[in-house]
N, CA and C atoms of all chains as a GROMACS GRO file, in nm:
protein
  576
    1MET      N    1  -0.950   0.413   0.406
    1MET     CA    2  -0.983   0.343   0.305
    1MET      C    3  -0.990   0.239   0.330
    2LEU      N    4  -0.990   0.138   0.280
    2LEU     CA    5  -1.004  -0.022   0.284
    2LEU      C    6  -0.894  -0.079   0.135
    3ILE      N    7  -0.781  -0.150   0.187
    3ILE     CA    8  -0.705  -0.161   0.068
    3ILE      C    9  -0.690  -0.311   0.134
    4ILE      N   10  -0.686  -0.406   0.020
    4ILE     CA   11  -0.722  -0.569   0.028
    4ILE      C   12  -0.604  -0.567  -0.044
    5ILE      N   13  -0.472  -0.665  -0.036
    5ILE     CA   14  -0.357  -0.673  -0.060
    5ILE      C   15  -0.352  -0.804  -0.054
    6THR      N   16  -0.321  -0.862  -0.159
    6THR     CA   17  -0.304  -1.046  -0.218
    6THR      C   18  -0.119  -1.035  -0.272
    7TYR      N   19  -0.074  -1.128  -0.209
    7TYR     CA   20   0.049  -1.159  -0.296
    7TYR      C   21   0.083  -1.310  -0.311
    8ASP      N   22   0.204  -1.318  -0.425
    8ASP     CA   23   0.246  -1.469  -0.420
    8ASP      C   24   0.344  -1.422  -0.418
    9VAL      N   25   0.426  -1.476  -0.304
    9VAL     CA   26   0.616  -1.461  -0.337
    9VAL      C   27   0.628  -1.628  -0.383
   10SER      N   28   0.737  -1.624  -0.446
   10SER     CA   29   0.756  -1.743  -0.482
   10SER      C   30   0.864  -1.828  -0.345
   11THR      N   31   0.851  -1.929  -0.310
   11THR     CA   32   0.887  -1.973  -0.191
   11THR      C   33   0.976  -2.129  -0.268
   12VAL      N   34   0.999  -2.113  -0.390
   12VAL     CA   35   1.129  -2.207  -0.423
   12VAL      C   36   1.251  -2.210  -0.359
   13THR      N   37   1.304  -2.077  -0.332
   13THR     CA   38   1.431  -2.087  -0.268
   13THR      C   39   1.387  -2.050  -0.119
   14ALA      N   40   1.514  -2.058  -0.002
   14ALA     CA   41   1.557  -2.007   0.115
   14ALA      C   42   1.510  -1.868   0.110
   15ALA      N   43   1.588  -1.756  -0.003
   15ALA     CA   44   1.555  -1.653  -0.022
   15ALA      C   45   1.344  -1.625  -0.017
   16GLY      N   46   1.343  -1.699  -0.137
   16GLY     CA   47   1.188  -1.655  -0.140
   16GLY      C   48   1.102  -1.664   0.006
   17ARG      N   49   1.139  -1.768   0.079
   17ARG     CA   50   1.038  -1.796   0.176
   17ARG      C   51   1.094  -1.663   0.289
   18LYS      N   52   1.179  -1.632   0.307
   18LYS     CA   53   1.242  -1.491   0.386
   18LYS      C   54   1.153  -1.385   0.292
   19ARG      N   55   1.156  -1.385   0.210
   19ARG     CA   56   1.058  -1.272   0.165
   19ARG      C   57   0.945  -1.242   0.216
   20LEU      N   58   0.858  -1.408   0.146
   20LEU     CA   59   0.751  -1.436   0.213
   20LEU      C   60   0.728  -1.413   0.352
   21ARG      N   61   0.778  -1.412   0.473
   21ARG     CA   62   0.770  -1.356   0.550
   21ARG      C   63   0.781  -1.200   0.621
   22ARG      N   64   0.871  -1.186   0.505
   22ARG     CA   65   0.828  -1.038   0.552
   22ARG      C   66   0.797  -0.959   0.568
   23VAL      N   67   0.681  -0.980   0.359
   23VAL     CA   68   0.603  -0.936   0.295
   23VAL      C   69   0.481  -0.954   0.447
   24ALA      N   70   0.473  -1.106   0.469
   24ALA     CA   71   0.353  -1.071   0.555
   24ALA      C   72   0.378  -1.024   0.699
   25LYS      N   73   0.449  -0.985   0.752
   25LYS     CA   74   0.537  -0.912   0.838
   25LYS      C   75   0.474  -0.757   0.867
   26VAL      N   76   0.518  -0.706   0.681
   26VAL     CA   77   0.474  -0.557   0.686
   26VAL      C   78   0.316  -0.570   0.670
   27CYS      N   79   0.252  -0.657   0.613
   27CYS     CA   80   0.069  -0.645   0.581
   27CYS      C   81   0.080  -0.664   0.735
   28GLU      N   82   0.106  -0.744   0.852
   28GLU     CA   83   0.069  -0.779   0.983
   28GLU      C   84   0.041  -0.624   1.027
   29SER      N   85   0.179  -0.580   1.005
   29SER     CA   86   0.207  -0.463   1.122
   29SER      C   87   0.103  -0.317   1.076
   30THR      N   88   0.038  -0.354   0.932
   30THR     CA   89  -0.053  -0.234   0.935
   30THR      C   90  -0.251  -0.325   0.895
   31GLY      N   91  -0.228  -0.433   0.916
   31GLY     CA   92  -0.368  -0.497   0.842
   31GLY      C   93  -0.489  -0.573   0.950
   32GLN      N   94  -0.481  -0.642   0.910
   32GLN     CA   95  -0.563  -0.807   0.970
   32GLN      C   96  -0.607  -0.895   0.867
   33ARG      N   97  -0.517  -0.995   0.894
   33ARG     CA   98  -0.486  -1.159   0.758
   33ARG      C   99  -0.602  -1.132   0.778
   34VAL      N  100  -0.670  -1.155   0.678
   34VAL     CA  101  -0.782  -1.290   0.625
   34VAL      C  102  -0.804  -1.378   0.574
   35GLN      N  103  -0.676  -1.471   0.477
   35GLN     CA  104  -0.590  -1.527   0.446
   35GLN      C  105  -0.505  -1.565   0.458
   36ASN      N  106  -0.459  -1.680   0.397
   36ASN     CA  107  -0.283  -1.715   0.414
   36ASN      C  108  -0.226  -1.598   0.320
   37SER      N  109  -0.245  -1.532   0.189
   37SER     CA  110  -0.181  -1.418   0.174
   37SER      C  111  -0.278  -1.332   0.127
   38VAL      N  112  -0.399  -1.287   0.198
   38VAL     CA  113  -0.526  -1.191   0.207
   38VAL      C  114  -0.478  -1.107   0.299
   39PHE      N  115  -0.462  -1.010   0.283
   39PHE     CA  116  -0.493  -0.887   0.418
   39PHE      C  117  -0.574  -0.732   0.380
   40GLU      N  118  -0.628  -0.755   0.492
   40GLU     CA  119  -0.747  -0.606   0.436
   40GLU      C  120  -0.662  -0.520   0.542
   41CYS      N  121  -0.654  -0.356   0.499
   41CYS     CA  122  -0.588  -0.258   0.575
   41CYS      C  123  -0.679  -0.134   0.606
   42LYS      N  124  -0.663  -0.088   0.676
   42LYS     CA  125  -0.731   0.064   0.669
   42LYS      C  126  -0.674   0.152   0.702
   43VAL      N  127  -0.661   0.214   0.576
   43VAL     CA  128  -0.536   0.346   0.605
   43VAL      C  129  -0.569   0.430   0.510
   44ASN      N  130  -0.531   0.513   0.592
   44ASN     CA  131  -0.498   0.709   0.499
   44ASN      C  132  -0.409   0.688   0.382
   45GLN      N  133  -0.422   0.855   0.322
   45GLN     CA  134  -0.360   0.788   0.198
   45GLN      C  135  -0.169   0.793   0.202
   46MET      N  136  -0.088   0.840   0.339
   46MET     CA  137  -0.004   0.845   0.355
   46MET      C  138   0.045   0.685   0.427
   47GLN      N  139  -0.041   0.660   0.507
   47GLN     CA  140  -0.064   0.530   0.524
   47GLN      C  141  -0.042   0.440   0.452
   48LEU      N  142  -0.111   0.495   0.343
   48LEU     CA  143  -0.073   0.407   0.196
   48LEU      C  144   0.002   0.391   0.133
   49GLU      N  145   0.075   0.511   0.124
   49GLU     CA  146   0.187   0.518   0.050
   49GLU      C  147   0.312   0.479   0.116
   50GLU      N  148   0.317   0.469   0.240
   50GLU     CA  149   0.407   0.390   0.325
   50GLU      C  150   0.413   0.276   0.340
   51LEU      N  151   0.311   0.185   0.300
   51LEU     CA  152   0.278   0.057   0.308
   51LEU      C  153   0.310   0.003   0.186
   52GLU      N  154   0.314   0.079   0.092
   52GLU     CA  155   0.334   0.038  -0.021
   52GLU      C  156   0.482   0.037  -0.066
   53ARG      N  157   0.520   0.161  -0.040
   53ARG     CA  158   0.711   0.136  -0.005
   53ARG      C  159   0.743  -0.010   0.080
   54ARG      N  160   0.684   0.028   0.180
   54ARG     CA  161   0.763  -0.109   0.252
   54ARG      C  162   0.765  -0.231   0.183
   55LEU      N  163   0.615  -0.241   0.121
   55LEU     CA  164   0.656  -0.372   0.058
   55LEU      C  165   0.726  -0.427  -0.133
   56LEU      N  166   0.730  -0.264  -0.182
   56LEU     CA  167   0.806  -0.307  -0.268
   56LEU      C  168   0.954  -0.334  -0.224
   57ASP      N  169   0.989  -0.300  -0.111
   57ASP     CA  170   1.173  -0.258  -0.078
   57ASP      C  171   1.143  -0.460  -0.036
   58GLU      N  172   1.026  -0.513  -0.012
   58GLU     CA  173   1.051  -0.623   0.076
   58GLU      C  174   1.068  -0.722  -0.081
   59ILE      N  175   0.972  -0.734  -0.179
   59ILE     CA  176   0.907  -0.858  -0.274
   59ILE      C  177   1.029  -0.850  -0.376
   60ASP      N  178   1.063  -0.944  -0.487
   60ASP     CA  179   1.117  -0.940  -0.565
   60ASP      C  180   1.031  -0.928  -0.731
   61LYS      N  181   1.084  -0.809  -0.787
   61LYS     CA  182   0.995  -0.783  -0.883
   61LYS      C  183   0.964  -0.926  -1.021
   62LYS      N  184   1.068  -0.960  -1.006
   62LYS     CA  185   1.090  -1.062  -1.117
   62LYS      C  186   1.043  -1.220  -1.049
   63GLU      N  187   0.994  -1.166  -0.931
   63GLU     CA  188   0.929  -1.359  -0.848
   63GLU      C  189   0.838  -1.331  -0.810
   64ASP      N  190   0.786  -1.256  -0.795
   64ASP     CA  191   0.712  -1.210  -0.680
   64ASP      C  192   0.570  -1.110  -0.751
   65SER      N  193   0.453  -1.134  -0.702
   65SER     CA  194   0.324  -1.100  -0.780
   65SER      C  195   0.294  -1.020  -0.598
   66LEU      N  196   0.238  -0.864  -0.655
   66LEU     CA  197   0.174  -0.861  -0.505
   66LEU      C  198   0.091  -0.702  -0.612
   67ARG      N  199  -0.073  -0.699  -0.534
   67ARG     CA  200  -0.224  -0.613  -0.606
   67ARG      C  201  -0.196  -0.571  -0.505
   68LEU      N  202  -0.304  -0.469  -0.536
   68LEU     CA  203  -0.372  -0.379  -0.396
   68LEU      C  204  -0.494  -0.331  -0.454
   69TYR      N  205  -0.609  -0.361  -0.356
   69TYR     CA  206  -0.686  -0.350  -0.415
   69TYR      C  207  -0.760  -0.186  -0.348
   70ARG      N  208  -0.837  -0.108  -0.366
   70ARG     CA  209  -0.875  -0.053  -0.299
   70ARG      C  210  -1.056  -0.020  -0.301
   71LEU      N  211  -1.123  -0.053  -0.194
   71LEU     CA  212  -1.253  -0.082  -0.150
   71LEU      C  213  -1.309   0.097  -0.150
   72THR      N  214  -1.441   0.076  -0.200
   72THR     CA  215  -1.500   0.179  -0.230
   72THR      C  216  -1.561   0.197  -0.083
   73GLU      N  217  -1.628   0.297   0.006
   73GLU     CA  218  -1.712   0.321   0.109
   73GLU      C  219  -1.881   0.314   0.061
   74PRO      N  220  -1.937   0.208   0.120
   74PRO     CA  221  -1.943   0.157   0.268
   74PRO      C  222  -1.851   0.049   0.240
   75VAL      N  223  -1.762  -0.020   0.297
   75VAL     CA  224  -1.710  -0.143   0.215
   75VAL      C  225  -1.734  -0.237   0.280
   76GLU      N  226  -1.904  -0.276   0.371
   76GLU     CA  227  -1.996  -0.388   0.384
   76GLU      C  228  -2.049  -0.414   0.273
   77LEU      N  229  -2.067  -0.306   0.176
   77LEU     CA  230  -2.122  -0.329   0.088
   77LEU      C  231  -2.098  -0.443  -0.042
   78HIS      N  232  -1.907  -0.408  -0.007
   78HIS     CA  233  -1.864  -0.478  -0.116
   78HIS      C  234  -1.775  -0.574  -0.099
   79ILE      N  235  -1.788  -0.636  -0.010
   79ILE     CA  236  -1.734  -0.772   0.031
   79ILE      C  237  -1.855  -0.848   0.110
   80LYS      N  238  -1.812  -0.961   0.066
   80LYS     CA  239  -1.871  -1.130   0.087
   80LYS      C  240  -1.788  -1.201   0.149
   81GLU      N  241  -1.825  -1.227   0.296
   81GLU     CA  242  -1.750  -1.351   0.299
   81GLU      C  243  -1.793  -1.467   0.338
   82TYR      N  244  -1.731  -1.589   0.333
   82TYR     CA  245  -1.809  -1.725   0.315
   82TYR      C  246  -1.693  -1.841   0.388
   83GLY      N  247  -1.757  -1.882   0.490
   83GLY     CA  248  -1.598  -2.014   0.566
   83GLY      C  249  -1.617  -1.958   0.675
   84ASN      N  250  -1.492  -2.020   0.686
   84ASN     CA  251  -1.471  -2.067   0.843
   84ASN      C  252  -1.343  -1.868   0.877
   85PHE      N  253  -1.388  -1.826   0.830
   85PHE     CA  254  -1.288  -1.675   0.881
   85PHE      C  255  -1.424  -1.565   0.839
   86GLN      N  256  -1.434  -1.537   0.982
   86GLN     CA  257  -1.544  -1.347   0.942
   86GLN      C  258  -1.465  -1.253   0.992
   87ALA      N  259  -1.418  -1.213   0.972
   87ALA     CA  260  -1.328  -1.075   0.940
   87ALA      C  261  -1.424  -0.960   1.019
   88VAL      N  262  -1.364  -0.924   1.151
   88VAL     CA  263  -1.458  -0.846   1.252
   88VAL      C  264  -1.363  -0.728   1.306
   89ASP      N  265  -1.453  -0.618   1.363
   89ASP     CA  266  -1.354  -0.505   1.440
   89ASP      C  267  -1.266  -0.449   1.308
   90PHE      N  268  -1.357  -0.396   1.255
   90PHE     CA  269  -1.265  -0.318   1.094
   90PHE      C  270  -1.234  -0.134   1.126
   91ASP      N  271  -1.259  -0.120   1.262
   91ASP     CA  272  -1.276  -0.016   1.305
   91ASP      C  273  -1.155  -0.033   1.445
   92GLY      N  274  -1.125  -0.102   1.469
   92GLY     CA  275  -1.051  -0.129   1.583
   92GLY      C  276  -0.891  -0.131   1.588
   93ALA      N  277  -0.815  -0.242   1.542
   93ALA     CA  278  -0.696  -0.262   1.534
   93ALA      C  279  -0.665  -0.254   1.393
   94LEU      N  280  -0.771  -0.251   1.319
   94LEU     CA  281  -0.699  -0.248   1.209
   94LEU      C  282  -0.638  -0.144   1.142
   95VAL      N  283  -0.709  -0.005   1.203
   95VAL     CA  284  -0.634   0.124   1.198
   95VAL      C  285  -0.500   0.129   1.209
   96ILE      N  286  -0.404   0.172   1.186
   96ILE     CA  287  -0.264   0.161   1.215
   96ILE      C  288  -0.252   0.326   1.279
   97MET      N  289  -1.971  -0.541  -1.358
   97MET     CA  290  -1.867  -0.510  -1.239
   97MET      C  291  -1.750  -0.600  -1.229
   98LEU      N  292  -1.675  -0.554  -1.172
   98LEU     CA  293  -1.560  -0.653  -1.145
   98LEU      C  294  -1.532  -0.735  -0.966
   99ILE      N  295  -1.520  -0.828  -0.970
   99ILE     CA  296  -1.530  -0.901  -0.844
   99ILE      C  297  -1.406  -0.979  -0.845
  100ILE      N  298  -1.344  -0.978  -0.752
  100ILE     CA  299  -1.209  -1.039  -0.712
  100ILE      C  300  -1.287  -1.130  -0.583
  101ILE      N  301  -1.143  -1.227  -0.628
  101ILE     CA  302  -1.258  -1.358  -0.603
  101ILE      C  303  -1.089  -1.423  -0.530
  102THR      N  304  -1.073  -1.450  -0.377
  102THR     CA  305  -0.991  -1.499  -0.301
  102THR      C  306  -1.026  -1.612  -0.219
  103TYR      N  307  -0.941  -1.724  -0.194
  103TYR     CA  308  -0.990  -1.838  -0.119
  103TYR      C  309  -0.911  -1.889  -0.098
  104ASP      N  310  -0.892  -1.930   0.049
  104ASP     CA  311  -0.812  -2.007   0.135
  104ASP      C  312  -0.916  -2.168   0.121
  105VAL      N  313  -0.853  -2.270   0.054
  105VAL     CA  314  -0.899  -2.403   0.091
  105VAL      C  315  -0.802  -2.487   0.164
  106SER      N  316  -0.849  -2.553   0.254
  106SER     CA  317  -0.766  -2.664   0.342
  106SER      C  318  -0.694  -2.783   0.243
  107THR      N  319  -0.593  -2.815   0.218
  107THR     CA  320  -0.595  -2.950   0.137
  107THR      C  321  -0.491  -2.984   0.249
  108VAL      N  322  -0.540  -3.025   0.358
  108VAL     CA  323  -0.442  -3.148   0.417
  108VAL      C  324  -0.449  -3.298   0.406
  109THR      N  325  -0.650  -3.298   0.328
  109THR     CA  326  -0.685  -3.426   0.305
  109THR      C  327  -0.694  -3.429   0.176
  110ALA      N  328  -0.738  -3.531   0.076
  110ALA     CA  329  -0.748  -3.556  -0.013
  110ALA      C  330  -0.837  -3.500  -0.094
  111ALA      N  331  -0.936  -3.449   0.005
  111ALA     CA  332  -1.072  -3.424  -0.034
  111ALA      C  333  -1.087  -3.279  -0.005
  112GLY      N  334  -0.990  -3.206   0.048
  112GLY     CA  335  -0.910  -3.069   0.048
  112GLY      C  336  -0.883  -3.050  -0.113
  113ARG      N  337  -0.831  -3.126  -0.140
  113ARG     CA  338  -0.695  -3.114  -0.256
  113ARG      C  339  -0.810  -3.097  -0.359
  114LYS      N  340  -0.889  -3.172  -0.363
  114LYS     CA  341  -1.020  -3.192  -0.494
  114LYS      C  342  -1.127  -3.106  -0.482
  115ARG      N  343  -1.116  -3.020  -0.381
  115ARG     CA  344  -1.234  -2.887  -0.350
  115ARG      C  345  -1.145  -2.726  -0.431
  116LEU      N  346  -1.030  -2.764  -0.394
  116LEU     CA  347  -0.926  -2.678  -0.399
  116LEU      C  348  -0.925  -2.663  -0.584
  117ARG      N  349  -0.919  -2.765  -0.670
  117ARG     CA  350  -0.914  -2.780  -0.797
  117ARG      C  351  -1.071  -2.786  -0.860
  118ARG      N  352  -1.171  -2.771  -0.802
  118ARG     CA  353  -1.314  -2.793  -0.824
  118ARG      C  354  -1.330  -2.597  -0.792
  119VAL      N  355  -1.275  -2.548  -0.695
  119VAL     CA  356  -1.310  -2.410  -0.687
  119VAL      C  357  -1.213  -2.322  -0.810
  120ALA      N  358  -1.117  -2.398  -0.828
  120ALA     CA  359  -1.002  -2.262  -0.904
  120ALA      C  360  -1.112  -2.312  -1.067
  121LYS      N  361  -1.168  -2.453  -1.089
  121LYS     CA  362  -1.155  -2.424  -1.232
  121LYS      C  363  -1.302  -2.357  -1.238
  122VAL      N  364  -1.389  -2.313  -1.157
  122VAL     CA  365  -1.550  -2.277  -1.140
  122VAL      C  366  -1.496  -2.087  -1.155
  123CYS      N  367  -1.357  -2.056  -1.091
  123CYS     CA  368  -1.301  -1.961  -1.098
  123CYS      C  369  -1.271  -1.931  -1.233
  124GLU      N  370  -1.234  -2.047  -1.323
  124GLU     CA  371  -1.115  -2.008  -1.442
  124GLU      C  372  -1.247  -1.972  -1.539
  125SER      N  373  -1.338  -2.058  -1.510
  125SER     CA  374  -1.456  -2.050  -1.610
  125SER      C  375  -1.536  -1.914  -1.624
  126THR      N  376  -1.518  -1.859  -1.558
  126THR     CA  377  -1.594  -1.708  -1.538
  126THR      C  378  -1.460  -1.603  -1.516
  127GLY      N  379  -1.338  -1.585  -1.477
  127GLY     CA  380  -1.258  -1.482  -1.500
  127GLY      C  381  -1.119  -1.538  -1.528
  128GLN      N  382  -1.047  -1.482  -1.469
  128GLN     CA  383  -0.894  -1.405  -1.529
  128GLN      C  384  -0.815  -1.472  -1.374
  129ARG      N  385  -0.727  -1.571  -1.368
  129ARG     CA  386  -0.663  -1.601  -1.275
  129ARG      C  387  -0.542  -1.503  -1.256
  130VAL      N  388  -0.531  -1.429  -1.146
  130VAL     CA  389  -0.455  -1.332  -1.108
  130VAL      C  390  -0.291  -1.354  -1.006
  131GLN      N  391  -0.343  -1.461  -0.944
  131GLN     CA  392  -0.258  -1.532  -0.833
  131GLN      C  393  -0.293  -1.639  -0.848
  132ASN      N  394  -0.200  -1.736  -0.721
  132ASN     CA  395  -0.274  -1.855  -0.737
  132ASN      C  396  -0.355  -1.899  -0.676
  133SER      N  397  -0.462  -1.787  -0.543
  133SER     CA  398  -0.580  -1.816  -0.503
  133SER      C  399  -0.681  -1.713  -0.503
  134VAL      N  400  -0.560  -1.606  -0.603
  134VAL     CA  401  -0.709  -1.488  -0.626
  134VAL      C  402  -0.718  -1.492  -0.822
  135PHE      N  403  -0.853  -1.470  -0.837
  135PHE     CA  404  -0.929  -1.455  -0.957
  135PHE      C  405  -0.970  -1.285  -0.994
  136GLU      N  406  -0.955  -1.237  -1.085
  136GLU     CA  407  -1.068  -1.176  -1.086
  136GLU      C  408  -1.170  -1.150  -1.204
  137CYS      N  409  -1.294  -1.150  -1.186
  137CYS     CA  410  -1.392  -1.147  -1.276
  137CYS      C  411  -1.477  -1.055  -1.301
  138LYS      N  412  -1.506  -1.042  -1.462
  138LYS     CA  413  -1.616  -0.938  -1.500
  138LYS      C  414  -1.737  -1.010  -1.457
  139VAL      N  415  -1.835  -0.986  -1.441
  139VAL     CA  416  -1.967  -1.028  -1.417
  139VAL      C  417  -2.075  -0.968  -1.411
  140ASN      N  418  -2.180  -0.955  -1.470
  140ASN     CA  419  -2.307  -0.889  -1.417
  140ASN      C  420  -2.415  -0.933  -1.309
  141GLN      N  421  -2.482  -0.879  -1.244
  141GLN     CA  422  -2.504  -0.927  -1.108
  141GLN      C  423  -2.597  -1.062  -1.168
  142MET      N  424  -2.628  -1.132  -1.287
  142MET     CA  425  -2.677  -1.258  -1.266
  142MET      C  426  -2.592  -1.362  -1.251
  143GLN      N  427  -2.428  -1.342  -1.353
  143GLN     CA  428  -2.376  -1.390  -1.337
  143GLN      C  429  -2.261  -1.415  -1.172
  144LEU      N  430  -2.274  -1.295  -1.098
  144LEU     CA  431  -2.226  -1.363  -1.009
  144LEU      C  432  -2.299  -1.398  -0.899
  145GLU      N  433  -2.412  -1.407  -0.927
  145GLU     CA  434  -2.491  -1.457  -0.844
  145GLU      C  435  -2.508  -1.639  -0.873
  146GLU      N  436  -2.502  -1.643  -1.007
  146GLU     CA  437  -2.454  -1.807  -1.037
  146GLU      C  438  -2.302  -1.838  -1.030
  147LEU      N  439  -2.205  -1.726  -0.996
  147LEU     CA  440  -2.064  -1.735  -0.940
  147LEU      C  441  -2.040  -1.796  -0.817
  148GLU      N  442  -2.158  -1.747  -0.754
  148GLU     CA  443  -2.156  -1.750  -0.586
  148GLU      C  444  -2.204  -1.877  -0.587
  149ARG      N  445  -2.310  -1.898  -0.653
  149ARG     CA  446  -2.375  -2.055  -0.589
  149ARG      C  447  -2.332  -2.191  -0.615
  150ARG      N  448  -2.199  -2.230  -0.742
  150ARG     CA  449  -2.150  -2.234  -0.771
  150ARG      C  450  -2.005  -2.280  -0.652
  151LEU      N  451  -1.918  -2.154  -0.664
  151LEU     CA  452  -1.829  -2.185  -0.529
  151LEU      C  453  -1.917  -2.212  -0.379
  152LEU      N  454  -2.027  -2.159  -0.380
  152LEU     CA  455  -2.087  -2.239  -0.217
  152LEU      C  456  -2.093  -2.399  -0.237
  153ASP      N  457  -2.079  -2.427  -0.359
  153ASP     CA  458  -2.142  -2.585  -0.394
  153ASP      C  459  -2.058  -2.636  -0.403
  154GLU      N  460  -1.978  -2.591  -0.412
  154GLU     CA  461  -1.727  -2.670  -0.400
  154GLU      C  462  -1.669  -2.660  -0.268
  155ILE      N  463  -1.718  -2.553  -0.175
  155ILE     CA  464  -1.634  -2.508  -0.045
  155ILE      C  465  -1.687  -2.559   0.069
  156ASP      N  466  -1.620  -2.640   0.184
  156ASP     CA  467  -1.640  -2.700   0.287
  156ASP      C  468  -1.624  -2.555   0.365
  157LYS      N  469  -1.765  -2.517   0.428
  157LYS     CA  470  -1.762  -2.378   0.516
  157LYS      C  471  -1.657  -2.378   0.618
  158LYS      N  472  -1.674  -2.505   0.688
  158LYS     CA  473  -1.649  -2.542   0.814
  158LYS      C  474  -1.470  -2.538   0.804
  159GLU      N  475  -1.390  -2.557   0.668
  159GLU     CA  476  -1.284  -2.583   0.641
  159GLU      C  477  -1.236  -2.472   0.545
  160ASP      N  478  -1.318  -2.415   0.431
  160ASP     CA  479  -1.215  -2.345   0.360
  160ASP      C  480  -1.290  -2.174   0.414
  161SER      N  481  -1.190  -2.121   0.329
  161SER     CA  482  -1.250  -1.946   0.308
  161SER      C  483  -1.256  -1.853   0.192
  162LEU      N  484  -1.362  -1.838   0.154
  162LEU     CA  485  -1.424  -1.773  -0.001
  162LEU      C  486  -1.419  -1.593   0.001
  163ARG      N  487  -1.350  -1.569  -0.022
  163ARG     CA  488  -1.389  -1.389  -0.021
  163ARG      C  489  -1.444  -1.329  -0.121
  164LEU      N  490  -1.523  -1.256  -0.126
  164LEU     CA  491  -1.542  -1.172  -0.258
  164LEU      C  492  -1.535  -1.034  -0.252
  165TYR      N  493  -1.483  -0.933  -0.340
  165TYR     CA  494  -1.480  -0.869  -0.308
  165TYR      C  495  -1.515  -0.745  -0.454
  166ARG      N  496  -1.591  -0.637  -0.463
  166ARG     CA  497  -1.683  -0.609  -0.526
  166ARG      C  498  -1.610  -0.448  -0.584
  167LEU      N  499  -1.520  -0.421  -0.667
  167LEU     CA  500  -1.417  -0.285  -0.720
  167LEU      C  501  -1.537  -0.171  -0.776
  168THR      N  502  -1.505  -0.077  -0.767
  168THR     CA  503  -1.581   0.016  -0.813
  168THR      C  504  -1.557   0.039  -0.997
  169GLU      N  505  -1.655   0.107  -1.039
  169GLU     CA  506  -1.574   0.176  -1.123
  169GLU      C  507  -1.566   0.277  -1.125
  170PRO      N  508  -1.468   0.367  -1.209
  170PRO     CA  509  -1.308   0.271  -1.326
  170PRO      C  510  -1.222   0.211  -1.224
  171VAL      N  511  -1.211   0.069  -1.282
  171VAL     CA  512  -1.159   0.002  -1.116
  171VAL      C  513  -0.994  -0.028  -1.189
  172GLU      N  514  -0.983   0.010  -1.322
  172GLU     CA  515  -0.833   0.113  -1.281
  172GLU      C  516  -0.754   0.160  -1.176
  173LEU      N  517  -0.846   0.246  -1.113
  173LEU     CA  518  -0.803   0.323  -1.056
  173LEU      C  519  -0.842   0.244  -0.867
  174HIS      N  520  -0.891   0.174  -0.909
  174HIS     CA  521  -0.876   0.066  -0.757
  174HIS      C  522  -0.809  -0.043  -0.743
  175ILE      N  523  -0.731  -0.074  -0.807
  175ILE     CA  524  -0.603  -0.183  -0.827
  175ILE      C  525  -0.482  -0.130  -0.904
  176LYS      N  526  -0.387  -0.161  -0.816
  176LYS     CA  527  -0.242  -0.182  -0.841
  176LYS      C  528  -0.150  -0.280  -0.866
  177GLU      N  529  -0.072  -0.329  -0.946
  177GLU     CA  530  -0.054  -0.415  -0.954
  177GLU      C  531   0.126  -0.398  -0.989
  178TYR      N  532   0.199  -0.527  -0.933
  178TYR     CA  533   0.386  -0.493  -0.888
  178TYR      C  534   0.390  -0.675  -0.911
  179GLY      N  535   0.519  -0.662  -0.974
  179GLY     CA  536   0.512  -0.804  -1.002
  179GLY      C  537   0.586  -0.874  -1.099
  180ASN      N  538   0.591  -0.978  -1.123
  180ASN     CA  539   0.564  -1.053  -1.223
  180ASN      C  540   0.446  -1.081  -1.256
  181PHE      N  541   0.343  -1.052  -1.242
  181PHE     CA  542   0.258  -1.070  -1.298
  181PHE      C  543   0.163  -0.945  -1.362
  182GLN      N  544   0.134  -0.875  -1.491
  182GLN     CA  545   0.031  -0.796  -1.514
  182GLN      C  546  -0.085  -0.882  -1.643
  183ALA      N  547  -0.207  -0.812  -1.519
  183ALA     CA  548  -0.360  -0.877  -1.554
  183ALA      C  549  -0.416  -0.781  -1.719
  184VAL      N  550  -0.377  -0.848  -1.811
  184VAL     CA  551  -0.480  -0.748  -1.926
  184VAL      C  552  -0.589  -0.786  -1.974
  185ASP      N  553  -0.655  -0.725  -2.076
  185ASP     CA  554  -0.728  -0.780  -2.155
  185ASP      C  555  -0.881  -0.822  -2.087
  186PHE      N  556  -0.937  -0.664  -1.977
  186PHE     CA  557  -1.040  -0.658  -1.873
  186PHE      C  558  -1.136  -0.709  -1.978
  187ASP      N  559  -1.157  -0.691  -2.105
  187ASP     CA  560  -1.246  -0.661  -2.137
  187ASP      C  561  -1.260  -0.788  -2.270
  188GLY      N  562  -1.228  -0.874  -2.274
  188GLY     CA  563  -1.163  -1.006  -2.367
  188GLY      C  564  -1.182  -1.117  -2.324
  189ALA      N  565  -1.136  -1.204  -2.294
  189ALA     CA  566  -1.158  -1.324  -2.197
  189ALA      C  567  -1.205  -1.341  -2.111
  190LEU      N  568  -1.206  -1.214  -2.035
  190LEU     CA  569  -1.256  -1.224  -1.851
  190LEU      C  570  -1.468  -1.222  -1.854
  191VAL      N  571  -1.501  -1.159  -1.989
  191VAL     CA  572  -1.653  -1.159  -1.963
  191VAL      C  573  -1.681  -1.284  -2.032
  192ILE      N  574  -1.757  -1.370  -1.957
  192ILE     CA  575  -1.805  -1.474  -1.969
  192ILE      C  576  -1.981  -1.480  -2.041
   0.00000   0.00000   0.00000
């Protein structure tokens, strides 16, 4: 399945900036960065649970916001992209 | 249908910051802001086409990135939210 992860991490404090880096790192290990705070991750159910667990370990629930959206197959019919980034290789490096 | 709109608008220049404000304004007129650059919009096909047209009028395709994700019903099964924002009222103010 394809999961879209979006997050807002408060960067007012050094601790916040550290959280932001760590959240990005977890996402990067699993999926493809498509915007500053948006990742697309192709995962199975077990990988999704692991990803969620790792993300929840990093964020501060009082300060940050984390959203996961699950797209239905075929994902090509559910994504439109415009502008200076075109995601590619959904079946390649995206798979963890 | 529920559309997730995410965007990265380059804010290096004053023109970029202006575009960012205008993109946000278009999104706010149609949906609910759930993160800094993430909106959830409940629209029908005609409204979606109008929304896309307005957004494409605002962005600079060389500088900015705009992505639209379409969620399948029931959307509650395809969204998970954690942290300091909980979207509400999907059937209220969201509808344009």
